[in-house]
N, C-alpha and C positions, 0 to 999 in steps of 0.2 A: 550529655551536652545540655539538655534542657535544664537539668537539675543544677549544673554548674552555673549556668547563666542566671537562674533565679536566685541562687544563693549569693552570687556576686552582687546582684542588684539589691538583695535584701540587706547586705552589709553596708552598701553605699547609702541605702535609705536610712539606716540607723546612724551612720556617721553624719549625714546631713541633719538628721533630727537632733543629734547631740549638739551640733553647732548651733542650731536654733535654740536649744535649751540653755546653752551657755551665753546667750546674749547677742547672737547675731542679729536677731530682731527683738531688741529689748522692749520696745514699746508694745508689741503684740504680746510678749511674754508677761509683762507687768499687767496689762489689761485683762488677761485671762487667768492670771495667777498660776500659770504653769507653762507648759510647752507652747511654742508658737503654733497656733492652729493653721495660720496661713502657710507657714513653712512646711509643716507636716502635711498639709493638703497638697502643697506643691510637690513634695517628695512622692506622695502616693500617686499623684497624677503622672509624674515622670516614670515611676515604676510600671504603672499600668500601660502607659504608652509604649514603653520598651518591650513589655511582654507581648502586647498586641502586634508590634512591629516584628518581633521574632516569630510570632504565630503566622503572620502574613508571609514572612519569608519562608517558613517551613512549608506552608501551603503552596506557595509559588514554586518551591523547590520540588514538591511532590507532583505538581501538575505536569512537569516536563517528563517525558519518557521517550524512548526511541520510537520514532514515527516518521514516515515519509510523507511527501506532499500528496500522495494518492490515498492518505488516511489508512495506510496499512503498515505492518511492521517492516523493519529493514530486513535485509537478506545478504547472503554471501554470494557474490556474482559467480556465475558458472564459468566465466572466461576472464582472462586478464584485461584490466582497464589500462589503456595506453595513455590517456590524458589525465583524468582524475585518479591517479594511481594510489593516492593515499587512502582511498576508500575501496580498494579492490578486495580486501579481506572481509569487510562488512560495511554495508551502506545501503543506499537507495537507488543505485544506478546499475543497469546492466550494460553490456557492451554497446548496444544500440544507442542508449541515452548518452553514454560517454562520448560516442562519436558525434552526436548532435551538439553537445556542448563544445566539443573541439572545433566543429565547423563554425559555430557562432563566435568563438574566440578568434579564429583566423579572419573572420569577416570584420571584426572590430580592429584587429591589429593591422589590417590592410590600410587603414587610414592613418597610421602612426609612422613617423620616421624612425630612424635607428635609435635616437635618443628616447623617443617615446616607448619603444620596445623595452629598453633597458629600465626606464623608470616605472612604467605602469604594467608591463607584461605580467609580473608576479601578482600584483593586486587584482588585475582583471581575472586571471586564472583562479585565484583563491575565491573570489566572490562568485564566479560562475559555478564552481565546483561544490558550493554549499548545497546545491540541489541534491548532491550525492551523499551528504552527511547523514548519518543515522538519526541525528536530531534536526533534520530539515524542517519538520513541521513546527518545531519550537523556534527555530531561527527565522522562519517566515511567518510566525505568529498564526499558524493554522490550527493550533489547539483550542484557541478561544473562539467559540462560535459567534460571539458578539462583535468581533473586530474583523475588518477586511483583511484579506491576505496581503502580506507585504510583497512588494516587487523587488526589494533588496533584502538580503539576510541581515539579522541583527549583528552589528559590529561593536566590538569593545572600543572604549573611548580612545585609547592610545593608538590603536590600529586605524580607527576612523580619522583621527587627526593627521596621521602620517599620510594616509591616502588622500585626504583633502589638500594637503600642502603640495603633493607631488602630482596628483592626477585628477584634480577636480574637473578638468576640462573634458574627461571621458564619461562623465556621469550621464550624459544624454544617450550614450550608447547602451548603458546598462539598465536604464529605466525611462519610461515615458511619463512618470508621475511629475506633473508640473510643480507641485508643492516641494518635492525633494529637489528638483532642478533649481527652483528659485532660491531655496534656502542654501543650496550649495554655492550659488553665485553671490549671495548677499552676506551670509553669516556662517562661519565654520561651526561655531558652538551650536547654533540652531540645527544645522545639518546633522551633526553627530548626536544631538539629543533625539532627533527623529529616528535615527538608525539604531540607537542603543536599546537593550532589553532591560526590563526591570530586574531580572536576575542575572548578575554579571557572570555567574558560573557557566551560563549557557551561551553567552555571546561568543562570536568568533574573534580571536583564536583561543580564548580561554577554555572553551568546551573541549578542546583536544588535550589540554594540559591537566584537566581535572581527573585525578586517578580514581575518584569515587564513581565517576560517570563512565570512564573507559575501562575500568578494571574488570567488571562483569558484563561488559557490553556483548550482547548476542546470546547470553546464557539465560536460562529461565529465571525470572524474577523471584526472589525469596524475601520473606519478611525477616524480622529479627530472630524469630524462632526457627528459621529454616524451612518454613512452609512454602511450597511451590505455589505461586500465584498464576492461576489460569483463568480464562474467560470462557463464556459460552455463547452459543447462538441458538435461539429457539427455532425449531423447524416444524414442529407439529404440536397441537394441543386439542383439548376437548375429548380425550380418549378415556375409556373406562378400564382402568388398571391395565395399561399396556405391558404385557409380560415379556414380549420379545420383539425384535426387529431384525429382519434378515434380508439379504440380497440373493438372487437366484443364480448369480455368476453367469448370466447369459448376455453380458455386455450391454444391457439396456439401462443399467444403473437405477432400476426401480428398487424401492424398498417395500417390504411386506411387513406390516405391523399387525400383531395379533393381540386381541383383547381377551381378558380372562373369561368373558362370557361365551366365547367361541366364534368371534368374527375375525376375519383377516382382511385388512384393507391394503390397497395398492396406492403408494405415494410415488408420483412422478418426479423427475429430476428438478423440475421447476418449483417443487414444493406443494403443488396441488394434489388433492386426493380424489380418486375416482368415487363417484357417488354410490355405485353398487359395489358390494364387498366381493373380494376374490373368493372367499369361502364363508359359508354360514352354516355351522353345525351347532348353533346355540341350543337347539332342541334336544340334542344328545348329551351335551356337556352338563355335568353336575356342578352347580354353583349356588351360593346363597348370598343374600345381601349383608351378611355379618362382616364386621370389620376384621381383617386379618385372616379370613378363611383361605386355606391353602389349596383348596380343590378348584378345578376348572380346567380351562384350556391352558396347558403348561409348556408344551414344547413343539418344535417344528424344525425340519431339516430338508433342504433341497438336495436331490440326487446330484452327484458330481457331473452327470451328463444330462442335467435337466433341459438344457437348450435343445438337446436332440430327442430325449424321450418324454419330457414333461412330467416326470414323477417327483412327488414330494411326500414327506411322512410327518405325522402329527402324533402328539402325546396328550391325552386328556382324561379327565375323571368321568366315570359313569356310575349310574345307580341301577342295579337290576330290579326286576319286579319283586323279587323276594327280599329286597332291602340290602343286598350285599353291595358294598362299594368296591370298585375295581379301577385300575388304570388300564388304558387301552392304547396300543401303538398300532396305527393303521397307515395304509398307503392310499394316496389319491393321485389322480392325473389331471392335467390341465385340459380345459375344453378344446376340442379341435377347431372350434368356430370363433373363439375369442381368447387371445393370449392373456387377458386380464380376468378370466373367470375359470374357476376349477369345476370339474365335473363331479357334482355331489354324488352321483350314482356309481362312481368308479371306486368307491372305498373297498379296500381289501384289508381285512383284519390280520395283523401279524402276530400280536402277542397281547394277552390279558393277564394281569396279576392282581390277586385279591389284596385289598388294603385293610388291615385290622382296625385302623383308626383313621380319623379325619385329617390328621397332620402327617408330616414327614413323607410327602408324596414324591419327592424328587422332581423330575420334570424336564430333564435335559436330553436333547437329541442332537447328534452331530456326526458328520462323516470325517473320518481320519484320512490322512494322505494315502493310506492303503486301500481306500475305497469301501471299507466296511462301515456299517452303521453302529455307533456307540450309543447305549441307552443307560441313563443314570437313574437308579431307583432308590428311594429312601428306605429307612429301616422299618417302616410300617407304623411308626407313631408310638405314642405313650412315652413317658419320661424314662430315660435311662435304658431303653431297649430291654425290657424286662423278660421277654419271652425266651424260654429255654435256659439251658445251663450257661451258655455263652452269649445268648442273644442272637437275633436274626443276622446281624452284620457279620458275625464270625462263623456262621453256619453256612457252609458252601452248598448244602443241599437245598437251599431256599434262595430265591432270586432277590429278596428284600435286602437292602443295604449293600447292593452290588453295582459294579459297572459291567454291562453286558456288551458283547461284540458279536454281530451276526452279519451274514452275507445275504443281502436282499436281492441280489441278481440271480440267485439260483434257488431251486426248490429241493428240499431234502427228500431222500428216498422213503422216509417214514411218514410222509404226508405233511410235514411242517411247511409253512409258506416261506421259509428261509432255510439257509444252509449254515452249518457251524463251520467257521474257518478252521482249517486243519491245524493251524499253529496256535490256537487258543491254549492258554496255559494249563487248563484242567480237563482237557479232552480225554486223557488217559486215566483220570481219577474217577473211578466208578461211583464214588460217593458224592461227587460234586456235579453240579449242573454244567454241561459243556459250554453254555453261553457265557459263563463268567470270565471276565477279563481281569478284574481286580475286585477286592472285597474290603470289609472293615470300614465302610463309610457310614455316616449317620444320616445326613440329609443334604446332599450336594445341591446347591442352587446356583446355577449358571457356570458353564465351562466354555472354553474357547481353544482353538487350535492356533498355535503360533505360526504365522506365515513366513517367518525367517527374516533375517536381515536383508534389506534390498540389495546389498552389494555382496556380502560374504555368504548369505543364506544360513548364517549361524542360528541355531535354535529352531529351525523349521520342523514342524510336525509335533512339537511338544504340546501336551494337553494340560492346561491349567484349570483348576476347579476351586471354587469356594465351598467349604463344607461347614454348615451351620453347627455350632456347638450346643452343649446342654446348659450348664450353669456358669461356666468360668471362662472358656476360651473359644475363639473363632479361628479358623485356620485356612491357609491356602496350600494346596497340594499340586504336585505334578504327577499325573497318572502314568504309571508304567505297567507293563504286562506282568500279571501275577502278583502285584503288590498288595500287601496287607497294610491298611492305613489306621489300624489300631483300635477303632471303636468296637466295643465299648470299654476295652481295657484302658485306653488313653483318650484324653480330651486335649487336643493341642500337644504340648510337650509334657503335660503332667498326667499322672495316673488318675483314672476315674474309678475303675474296679481294681482294688489293690491285688486281689488274688490273680486276676488275669494279667495284670500289669507286670508281675514278677515271674510270669511263666516264661521259661527259657525258649520255648518253641514259638513264641509270638512273632519274633523277627519282623517287627512293623517298620514302616517307612515314615520317618518324621516329616512334618510339613516344612515347607520352605519359609513360612512365616506364620505366627499365631499372635493374636492380641487378646487381651483380657476384656471382660465386660465393663471395665471402667472406660474403655474407648468406644466399644460398640457391642451390640447384643445379637446381631443377625447379619452375617457376611453375605454380600452379593458379589459373586465372581465377575471378573472383568476380562480385559484383553491386553495383550502386549501390542503397543502401538508400532505399526509398520507402515504408516501412511507417508504421504509426500509433503503435505502442506505445512507441517510443524516438525522440522528436522530435530529440534531439541528433545522431542518426546520419544525418539526412536529407541526401542529397547526397554521402555518403562512399562511395567505391568500396572495398569490403572484399574482399581476396584473400589468398592464402597461398602457401607453398612446401611442396611435397610432401616433400622430403628432410629439411629442417631443422624442419619443423612450425611455422615462423614465420608469424604473422598480421600483415598490414599493411593500411594504409588510404591512399587518395589523396583529397585535397580540392582541388577546382578553384578557381582564381582567375578569376572570370568576366571581370574587366577585361582581364587579359593572356592568358587562355586556357591558362595553365600549371597544372601539378598539383604539389601539395606532398605529400610522403610522410610518414606518421607510423606508427611501430610500434604494434601493438596487443598489449598485455600482458594476461595474466589478472590480475584484481584481487586485491589482498591479501585475507586473510580478513576484515578489517574492512570492506572495500569490498563484498564479496560476501556479507555477513552477512544474507542474506534467505532465507526459506524456499524450498527447492527449487533453489537456485543452487549451482553448482560453479565452481571456478576452475582446473581442470586437464582435459586431454583427451589422447586418443591421439596419438602423434607424427605419423604419416604422414597429411597432409591430402589426401584424394583428390578431393573435389569440393565445390562450394557449391550452395545451392538457395534458392529463394524460394517462399513459399506464396501462396495466393490473396489474402491480406491484405497482402502485401508484406514480411512478416517474413523475416529471413535465417537460414540454417542452413548447417552444413558437416558433411561426413562424413569420418571419419578412422579409422585402424586402427593397431593395435600391431604387426601382422605383415602385410606387404604381399604376400599371396598370395591367389589366387582361391578357395582351399579353406579358409581360416582364418576361423572365425566370431568375429572380434575387432572387426568394424566397428561403429562407434557414430555416431549422429547427434545433433548438438547445436544448440540454438537460441541465437542471440546476443542478449544482454540488456545494456542500459545501466543500471547500478545508480544512476546519479546523478539521473535524471529519467524520468518516465513521462508518458503522455498523461492528460489529465483524465478522471475517471471518466465513463463513458457515451459517450465519443467513439468508441472503437474497438468498435462494436457490429456483429456479423455475424449474419445469419440463414441458416444453412446449410439447404439442401434436405435433407429426410430421405433417408437411404440405406437401401434395402431389402437386408438382409443375409440370404443363404440358407445360407452356410457358418458354421461355428463361428468364434469369435474367440479370440485369444490375448491376454490382458491384458498390459499393459506393466509390467515390474518393473525399476526402475532399478538399475544396478550401481555407478555412481560415487557415492562418499560425498559428500553435500552438506555445505556449511559449517555450516548450522544445520538441524536437523530441526524441521519445523513443530510436531510434537507436543510438543516439549520447551519451546517458548517461548510457548505459548498463555497469555494473561493469566489470572491467578487471579481478578482483580477489575478490570473495566474502569473508566475514569474515569466519574464520574456525568454523565449527560446530562440528568437531571431532578432537581429538588430532591426529597429524600425525607426522611421522618420515620419513626422506628421506635418502636413501642409494645411493651412498656413499657421502663422503665429507660433512656429516652433523656434525655440531659442537656438542660437548658434551653438555648435558643439564645443567650440574652444573658448577659452576665457577672454580672448580679445576679439570679439565679433565686430568686424568692421564691414557692415553691409549697407549699401545705399538703398534708398527707397526705390522700389520697382513698381511702376503702375502696370497692372496687368488685369485685363477684364476677363474673368472666367468664373465658372461656378465654383463654389467653395469645395475643394477636395476634402475627402475624409481621411483616408489612410493609404499609405503607399505600401503594398506588399514588397518585401525585401528578400532577395534570394540569399540563401545561406551556403551556396556552393563554395568550394575552396577558392581562395583568391588567386592562386597561381594558374587556374584553369583558364582557357581562352574561350571567348564567345563574342558574338556580335552585339552591337548596341541594341538596347531596348528602345521602344518608340513610345512617345506620349500619344496615347490613343484618344482619350477623352479628358476634359478638365477635371472630372470628378474622380477618376481612377487612373493612376499613373503607375506603370510597372517599369522598373529598371533593375539592372543587375549591378553587382559590385566588381565586375571584371575590368581590368585595365584596358584603356582604348588601344585599338590596333594601330600599329605604326606603319606608315607608308600610304601609298595612294589606294583609295577604296576601289574594289573591283567593280567592273561594270555589272549593272543589274542587281547589285547588292542592296541598293537603297529601297526601303520598303515604301509602300504607299502610306501617306500620312492621313491625318484627320481630315474630315470634310470641311466645307465652308463654315459649318456651324461652330467650328472650334473657337473662333474669335468674334462671332456675331454677338451683338448686344441683345439682351432680352430682359424681361421684368424680373426674372429669377436670378440673374447674374449679379455679382457683387464686385465692386472695385476695391481691390486690395492695395492699400497704400504702402504697406511695408510687408515684405515677404522675407522671412528669415529662412535661409537655406543652409544646411551644412556645407562647409567649404568644399567638400569632395563631391558634392552632387552635381554641380553645373557641368563638370566634364562628362558626366554620364548621360546627360539629357541631350538629345538631338532634336531640336524643335524646327519645324518647317512651317513658317507662317503662310497663310493663304492670302488670296486677293482681298478678302474682307478685313485683313489686318492693317490696312492702310491707315496711317495717322496715329498708330500706337507707337509710343516711345519707350525705349528700354534704356536702363542705366546699368552699367556693369558693376560688379562687386570688386572687392579688393584684389581677388585672385583671378578675376574673369577677364578674358580677352576675346575679341571676335576675330576669327582667323580669316574670314573672307566671305564676300557675297558676290556671286558671279551669276550672270544671266546668259543663257545660250538660247537663241531663238530656234535653232534647228533641232537641238536635242531635247530640251526641257523648257517648259514655260512656268517656272517657279523660282523661288529664291531660297537658298539654303543659309541657315545661320547656325553655326556649330560653336557651342560654348564649351570651352575646356578650362581646366584648372590644374594647378600643380598640387602635389600631395600636401595636405596640411601638416604643419608641425605642431607639436604639443606645447612647446615652450611659449610663454606669453611674450617674450621680448624678440620674437622673430620679426625681422623686417621683410615685409611683403615686397616682392619684385613684380613690377608691372612691365608688360610687353608693349612695345610700340609697333605700330603697323606701318607697312609700306605706304608711301604716299599715293601709290597707284590704286589703293583699295579704299573702300568706304570707311568713314569714321564710325567707330562703334558707339559714340556717345549719343549723338542726335542725328538720326538719318531722316531726311524729309521724304516721306513717301506720298505726300499729299498730291504731288503732280503726276504721280504714276497713273497710267491708264488702268481702268478696271477690267479691260479685256485683253490688254496687250502690255507686256513688259517693255521697259525702255531699252534702247540699244546701248552698246558699249560707249559710244561717243557721248551720249547724254549723261551717262554715269560719270565720265571723266569731267564734264563740265560741272556737275553738282559737287564733285569731289574738290575741285579747285575752289568753288564758292565756299564750301564748308571749311576748308583749310584756311581760307582768307579770314574767316570769322574767328579762327583760333579754337575751333572745336576739335579737340583731340582727346585721346584716351586719358582719363583722369584717375589719379591715385588718391585715395581718401586719407590714408595714413601719411602724415607729414613726417618723413624720416630723412636722414642724410642721403644725399644723392649717391647712388651707387650704380655703376653701369655693368651690364652683363650681356653676353651674346648668347642668343638662342636660335636654333635653326628649326623651323617648322618643317617636319618631315612630310607632312601631307601636301602643303602648297609649294614647298621649295623656297619660300621667302625668308630672308635673313632679317632678324629684328634685333633691336637693342632695347633693353629694359632699364628704366631709371625711375626714381621716385620724384614726382613733380613737386615744385616748390609752392604751388598754389592750386586750389581746386580747379582753376580754369586752365591749368597746364601752362606750357610755354607761351610767351606773349606773341610770338610770330613763328609760324612753322618754318620760315626760312632760316631761323637761327639754329635749327637742328643740323647735325652733321649730314654731309652729303650721303644720302642713301639712295642708290639707284635701284629701281625695281628690276627684279630678275624675271626672266620669262617663265611662264607657267610650263612645268614639265609636260612634254608631249606623251 
C-alpha cells in the first residue's frame, strides 16, 4: 500500500513537472533556461506533504488498539449482556457494568415522552454502550496521555449530524461539559467537530464496519510475518544469574528465586523481597566469575506435600578436596520457626554423580504427577559425547545423559536414601541403572510439567524439555518412560554419528520441534501456558533461546499430533500501550517459570556471569485479550514475615506511565445536573428569573434507580447539597406523618457568604421533584414560576402545623421544540403563585384563613395571576389535581401580565378540601 501510494504520487509529480516544462510557467522556464524551478519545487513540496500526511495517518492508525477505559485489554464477558448485547462476545463490560449502563439509560428516558423515545432512544443507547466497545479507550481519547478523557465517544460526522438534528436537546443528560453543551446549542458543525476523531476508521459507527479492525479482534496480535506480539511486566531485578523461579504450591503465592551463586530469595505477592535469603549454600556451590560457566546452583523442586512436610530438593555443583567435580542432589527442610527460612543443617544427601568436564551439567529437578522426583543429568561434557563406543548418553550403565526417577518418600533396603519405583523401565535390566527413566539426552536445560487444559484436562502430566544441541540443531522433547532420544546418534532430526544413526536397534523418539543454529544456538525449555489472565495463550508452549534471546511458541494440532512453531515478538509501542507494560528485555534468556496461578515468566540477563547483578524477571502478558473481571481470583494464605522486606523498584522504562494517563474526567455513569448556571436540557428553555438567596450549590447527586420503582420525595436539606430522586410523584393525598422535617431557619437567612442568584436554570423535570418548605425567615422573598411550574396550594393550619408548604410540580418535558406549554390556573380561593406578599406575616405566628382570603382578593384585584412566558395560541385544557381535589383550567396568557381582570375568567367555584 505504501509503495502504491508513493508510485502514484511519483507519476503525478512527473506529470506536473512535464506541464511546467511545456510552458505552463513560461516566464520561469525562460529565466532559468530549463524546467520551472518554482513549479518543480511546488511539486516536491506537495509530494513530501502527502507522504508526511500518509505517515501521520499510518502512525495514527497504529496508535489505536483494543483497550478499555480501565487501560486494560478487552475480554469476553462470562455472562450474557442484556442491554449492550452487541458487545457480549467481546468488549469491555461485564454483566454488572451492563446493568449500570441500562439504569442510566432508563433514568434519561424517564424524562422523554413517547416521541422522544422513538427519536432518541437508539442514539442514547448507542452512545452509552460505547463504554463497552473493545476500542473504548480510542473512542474516549484515553490512549493519548496529553489529552483529557472525553465525556462523549468519538462520533462519525454523518452520525453526529443526525443525532444533533433529532436529539440535540438530550445532550445535557449525556455530558456535563459546558463547551460541548454550548456548541450543541449554537453550532452543529462546531459540535460535530468536537466529537469527531482524527482517524475516521475508529469513530462510531465506522469502527464496527471496518473488517480490518473487527476481523482479528480478540486474537493475538501478529505482525506481517506472523510473529505473535506479546508484552511484558517487570517483577524483579538486580539478580545474579537467576537460574530458576518456583512456587511451593502452599497457597501463599510466594515465589522462590535461586541465583547461580547458591542463594534462594523469597518474593512476596506484592513484589517485595525478603531481606534475608530463604537458603544460602554459596559456600558449598562451585561457581566461577567466568562468562557462560555452567556450574553452580542449577535446580530445585518442592515436595508435592511441602505445605505439610516442608521438604524441598536442590541440585548444585561441588568440588571435592581432591579436585573432583560432582553434581549433588540433596534434601532440605524448612525451619520450624520461620516459614521463610530453610534449615541449613537439615541437608540430606540423596545422590552424587561425577562430572568429567565443566559443561553439560544438566540441572533440572521436578516432581511428576505420580509423586516421584525426576532428575535430568547432562552427558558429562566435551564435544560430541566422545567417551566409550556409544557415548555416555547411550550407555545405560552410567547415569550421565539420562533422566532419572526415584521415590524420595521411602528408603531402600540396600541403604540408599531413596527407593526405586517398581515400574521404572529398566528395573529388570541387570546391565542398566534402575534409576533410569529415559536416556539418549545431551544437555537438557529446563523442563516443565503440563498442568492440563483448565476445562478438559487435556495434556495433563506431560513433561516438556529443551535439549541443547551440538553444532546444528536445538530440540524440544516430550519425555516418556523408557524413551531413547537419540543422542549421540542424532541431533534433532538429523544424524550426528552416521554409524549409530543407521543402527536398526536405535528406535529413538524424535523431537516435537527442532530448529537450526541459524535461529538460535542454545535452547531454554519453557512451559505450556495454563493460566487464567491471558486466555489466548492457553495451550501454547512458550520457550526461548539463550544465545540469541529469541522467544518462540509451539501450538499443537490435536488431530495430527504435530506442532506448529510461531515466533514471539515484543509488541510495538501501540500494542503494549498499557500501564506497567514493557516491550524489551535483557538478551540472554536463562530460564522460564510458572506461578501458582499458572501465569508464565522468564529470567534473563545482559551479562551471563554468576557474579553480575543484571538479572531481571519478566511476566508474559497478552495485550489483545484478558480474562473477564472476577474470574482470576486468588485468596493467598497470609505470610508471616519476620525479616525486613525490600520493595520492588522497576528499572525498565514502561511504554506508558500510569500516572500520566489517568483520566481527568471519566465518562458519566449517572445522569447529573448542576446548580446554578446549568443550561436547560431542552432546546426551547423558557425559564423566568428566580431570585433566591442561598449558598452556591456545587453538584446534586442523582439516583440511578429504575424509573418505574416507587419512592417518596427527597428533601432539600441544605442549600449547598441537594439530594433528589428520579421517581414519579405519588398520586393522591399524602399520608399523615409522612412529611419530613425540613431545613432549619438558617436555610434562607442572609449571610456574607451567600450569593443572590439572578437566573437559575433548572431542567424542566426537576421542579416537580423538589419539595421546598420555606421557614419564617423566608418572609419577603419572591418567587416566579417557570413555564411548566404551578403552585398547587399554600395552606395554614394553626392546630396541626405552624408552617407553610409550597409544592412545585411539573409535567413531563417533551423533546420536540414546537411543543406548546400548558399553564395551569389556580382556584380563586388559593394564593396567587406569582407574587405573594409575606411582608405582613408575623414572625412568630402565621395568619389565619380569614386574613389569607383578604390578601387573596387584594392580589386578584391587582391582576396578579399565574403568568405564561411563551406567547402561544390560546388553548384550554382541564386538569384535576389529585392531591388537593381542585379543578383547574390551563390556557396560554395573551400578555405577561395575564388577564386584565380576574372577573373575566369563567366561573370557577372552589371545591371543598377533601376530608
